[in-house]
C-alpha positions in Angstrom: 187.3 -20.7 188.6 188.3 -17.4 186.9 191.7 -15.8 186.8 190.9 -13.2 189.5 189.8 -16.0 191.9 193.0 -17.9 191.3 195.1 -14.7 191.9 193.4 -14.2 195.3 194.2 -17.8 196.3 197.8 -17.5 195.2 198.3 -14.5 197.6 198.3 -17.2 200.4 200.5 -19.8 198.6 204.3 -20.0 198.5 204.2 -20.8 194.8 201.6 -20.1 192.1 198.9 -22.9 191.9 197.0 -23.7 188.8 193.2 -24.2 188.7 193.7 -28.0 188.4 195.6 -28.0 191.7 192.9 -26.2 193.7 189.5 -27.3 195.1 187.4 -24.2 196.0 184.0 -24.1 197.7 181.5 -21.7 199.3 180.5 -21.7 202.9 178.1 -19.7 205.0 179.9 -18.5 208.1 177.2 -16.7 210.0 174.2 -14.4 209.6 172.0 -11.8 211.4 169.4 -14.3 212.6 168.9 -14.9 216.3 170.6 -18.1 217.3 169.9 -20.7 220.0 171.6 -18.6 222.7 169.3 -15.6 221.9 172.2 -13.7 220.3 172.7 -12.3 216.8 175.2 -10.3 214.9 174.4 -6.7 213.8 174.4 -6.1 210.1 177.5 -3.9 210.5 179.2 -6.7 212.4 178.8 -9.0 209.5 180.6 -6.6 207.2 183.5 -6.2 209.6 183.7 -10.0 210.1 184.0 -10.4 206.4 187.3 -8.4 206.4 188.5 -10.2 209.6 187.9 -13.7 208.3 189.6 -13.2 204.9 192.8 -15.4 205.1 191.7 -17.3 208.2 192.3 -21.0 208.3 189.4 -23.5 208.7 189.7 -26.5 211.1 187.6 -29.2 212.5 185.7 -29.2 215.8 187.5 -26.1 217.0 190.7 -28.1 217.7 193.5 -25.5 217.1 196.2 -27.9 215.9 198.5 -27.5 212.9 197.6 -30.9 211.5 193.9 -30.1 211.9 193.8 -27.3 209.3 191.6 -28.1 206.4 191.1 -25.0 204.2 191.7 -21.2 204.0 189.3 -18.4 203.2 190.4 -16.2 200.4 187.3 -14.0 199.9 184.3 -13.0 202.0 181.1 -11.2 201.1 177.7 -10.5 202.5 174.5 -11.6 200.7 170.9 -10.7 201.0 168.7 -13.5 199.5 165.7 -11.9 197.8 162.5 -12.0 199.8 164.2 -13.6 202.8 163.7 -12.1 206.3 164.7 -12.9 209.9 162.3 -14.3 212.5 161.7 -10.7 213.8 161.1 -9.2 210.3 164.5 -7.8 209.4 166.1 -8.2 206.0 168.1 -11.4 206.2 171.8 -11.0 205.7 174.4 -13.8 205.7 178.2 -13.8 205.5 179.6 -16.1 202.9 183.1 -17.1 202.3 185.1 -18.7 199.4 187.7 -21.2 200.7 190.3 -23.4 199.0 191.9 -26.7 199.6 195.0 -27.9 197.7 194.3 -31.1 195.8 196.5 -33.8 197.3 196.4 -37.3 198.6 196.0 -36.1 202.2 193.0 -33.9 201.3 191.0 -36.4 199.2 188.8 -37.4 202.2 187.8 -33.9 203.3 187.1 -32.9 199.7 184.9 -36.0 199.2 183.0 -35.2 202.5 182.4 -31.6 201.4 181.1 -32.8 198.0 178.8 -35.3 199.6 177.3 -32.8 202.0 178.7 -34.4 205.1 181.1 -31.6 205.9 178.6 -28.8 205.7 177.8 -27.0 208.9 180.4 -24.6 210.2 180.9 -22.5 213.4 183.1 -19.4 213.7 185.3 -18.3 216.6 185.5 -14.5 217.1 185.4 -11.7 219.6 183.3 -8.5 219.8 183.7 -5.4 221.8 180.0 -4.6 222.2 177.1 -6.7 223.3 173.9 -4.6 223.1 170.3 -5.2 224.3 167.8 -5.3 221.5 165.1 -3.7 223.6 166.9 -0.6 225.0 170.2 -0.5 223.0 172.3 -0.4 226.1 175.1 -2.7 227.2 173.3 -6.0 227.9 175.4 -6.5 231.1 174.2 -3.2 232.5 170.5 -3.0 231.5 167.5 -4.6 233.4 166.1 -6.6 230.5 166.3 -10.4 230.5 167.4 -12.4 227.5 164.7 -14.4 225.9 161.8 -12.4 227.5 159.4 -10.1 225.6 158.9 -6.4 226.4 156.0 -4.7 224.6 156.2 -7.3 221.9 160.0 -7.0 221.5 162.1 -10.1 222.3 165.2 -9.3 224.3 168.3 -10.7 222.5 172.0 -9.8 222.6 173.2 -7.9 219.6 176.9 -8.7 218.9 178.6 -5.6 217.5 182.0 -4.2 216.6 184.0 -7.4 216.0 187.7 -7.1 217.1 189.1 -10.4 216.0 188.3 -13.6 214.0 190.1 -16.6 215.4 189.0 -19.5 213.2 186.1 -21.2 211.5 185.4 -24.9 212.0 183.4 -27.7 210.5 181.1 -29.0 213.3 178.2 -31.4 213.8 175.8 -29.1 215.6 176.2 -25.3 215.1 174.6 -22.7 217.3 172.9 -20.9 214.4 170.5 -22.8 212.2 171.9 -21.6 208.9 175.6 -21.7 209.7 176.5 -22.0 213.3 178.4 -19.6 215.5 180.5 -20.1 218.5 181.3 -16.7 220.1 184.4 -16.3 222.2 184.6 -13.3 224.6 187.1 -12.0 227.1 187.1 -13.9 230.3 186.1 -10.9 232.5 183.1 -10.3 230.2 182.2 -14.0 230.5 182.1 -13.8 234.3 180.0 -10.7 234.3 177.5 -12.3 231.9 177.3 -15.5 233.9 176.7 -13.6 237.1 173.9 -11.6 235.4 172.3 -14.7 234.0 172.4 -16.5 237.4 170.8 -13.4 239.1 168.0 -13.4 236.6 166.8 -16.8 237.8 164.8 -19.3 235.8 166.2 -22.0 233.6 169.6 -21.3 232.2 171.9 -23.3 229.9 175.7 -23.0 230.2 178.5 -24.2 228.0 181.3 -26.5 229.3 183.6 -23.4 229.5 181.1 -21.4 231.4 180.6 -24.3 233.8 184.3 -24.3 234.4 184.2 -20.6 235.2 181.3 -21.2 237.7 183.2 -24.1 239.3 186.3 -22.0 239.7 184.4 -19.1 241.2 182.6 -21.5 243.6 185.9 -23.0 244.7 187.5 -19.6 245.2 184.5 -18.3 247.3 184.5 -21.5 249.3 188.2 -21.1 250.2 187.7 -17.4 251.1 184.6 -18.3 253.2 186.6 -21.0 255.1 189.4 -18.4 255.8 186.8 -15.9 257.0 185.1 -18.4 259.3 188.5 -19.3 260.8 189.3 -15.7 261.4 185.9 -15.0 262.9 186.2 -18.0 265.2 189.6 -16.7 266.5 188.1 -13.2 267.1 185.2 -14.6 269.0 187.5 -16.7 271.1 189.7 -13.7 272.0 186.6 -11.6 272.8 185.4 -14.3 275.2 188.8 -14.3 277.0 189.0 -10.5 277.2 185.3 -10.2 278.4 186.0 -12.7 281.2 188.6 -10.3 282.5 187.1 -6.9 281.6 183.4 -7.7 282.2 183.2 -10.8 284.4 179.5 -10.1 285.2 178.5 -10.5 281.5 177.1 -14.0 280.9 178.8 -15.9 278.0 175.4 -16.7 276.4 174.7 -12.9 276.3 178.1 -12.2 274.8 177.6 -15.0 272.2 174.3 -13.5 271.2 175.8 -10.0 270.8 178.8 -11.2 268.7 176.6 -13.4 266.5 175.0 -10.2 265.2 178.3 -8.5 264.4 180.4 -8.5 261.2 184.2 -9.0 261.3 185.0 -5.2 261.5 182.7 -4.8 264.5 184.2 -7.9 266.1 187.7 -6.4 265.7 186.6 -3.1 267.3 185.0 -5.0 270.2 188.0 -7.2 270.7 190.3 -4.1 270.8 188.1 -2.3 273.3 187.9 -5.3 275.6 191.6 -5.9 275.4 192.3 -2.3 276.4 189.8 -2.6 279.2 191.2 -6.0 280.4 194.8 -4.6 280.3 193.8 -2.0 282.9 192.5 -4.8 285.1 195.4 -7.2 284.8 198.4 -7.8 282.4 197.5 -9.5 279.2 199.5 -12.5 278.1 200.9 -12.3 274.6 198.7 -15.2 273.3 195.6 -13.3 274.4 196.5 -10.1 272.7 194.0 -8.8 270.1 194.4 -10.2 266.6 195.9 -7.8 264.1 194.5 -7.8 260.7 194.9 -6.5 257.2 191.7 -5.6 255.4 191.4 -4.9 251.7 189.5 -1.9 250.4 186.1 -3.6 250.5 186.5 -4.8 254.0 185.5 -8.3 253.0 188.8 -10.3 253.2 191.0 -10.7 256.2 194.4 -12.1 256.8 196.0 -12.9 260.2 199.4 -11.6 260.8 
């Protein structure tokens, strides 16, 4: 370790450390190869990630606990191995980092595992502001191309661009990328949009545990709203039946049920109001038979009895 490297490390320490007190090692964080999720970083993204990851702490298995910290990155750089290309023929670029661990009793095990090649594969946690389609270059959530499919010989993959944050890097057993391993963390609203698009595409899909949780929460929310909607519709149909018995006694109930079964909630409300007005001219309406008032949101999908 030269003097310059030691000076970079000591920028993060509370006191100057000597070379004998520091264990340093090199790790490949990520690259521009397409990973198992049909995603890859752009070349420009790797350069920006290098700046974002400088000074970031390394942990194990993405467990963000203070006592789970193992090392800290003090320098990052991109590297283009001579004669090496990606699976789709682009120049291969990887982001490498130099990290350090203070030599102490508590760090002997992790240093030994790194030296033995046991602690080797890593995964990074980061966020990006752009996710582009490799076929058309547009936002992958807004284009018509399907990830993993080929279009005129070009495989559709998601290009991760313009990183905005680097959370952590972690030693893992099975990374997403073959060379290093990458775990990408996005904003939750983007996650939901991506999940919906993937579900609409059909075919076999693989979801992470976090994505499955999002799907389960969405299903639970929709189920609750559907139950509320069913209860409201049942009440409307009941009131319509009572009003029709007064206003249109000649109309058979089966015919009325057939008509209302074809209506949406807004139409049912209108029918209930018209029948109530008609019935009130025939005989006084008891309070409990009055038309149901409702509040509708802007998209006319949700209803709330008041």
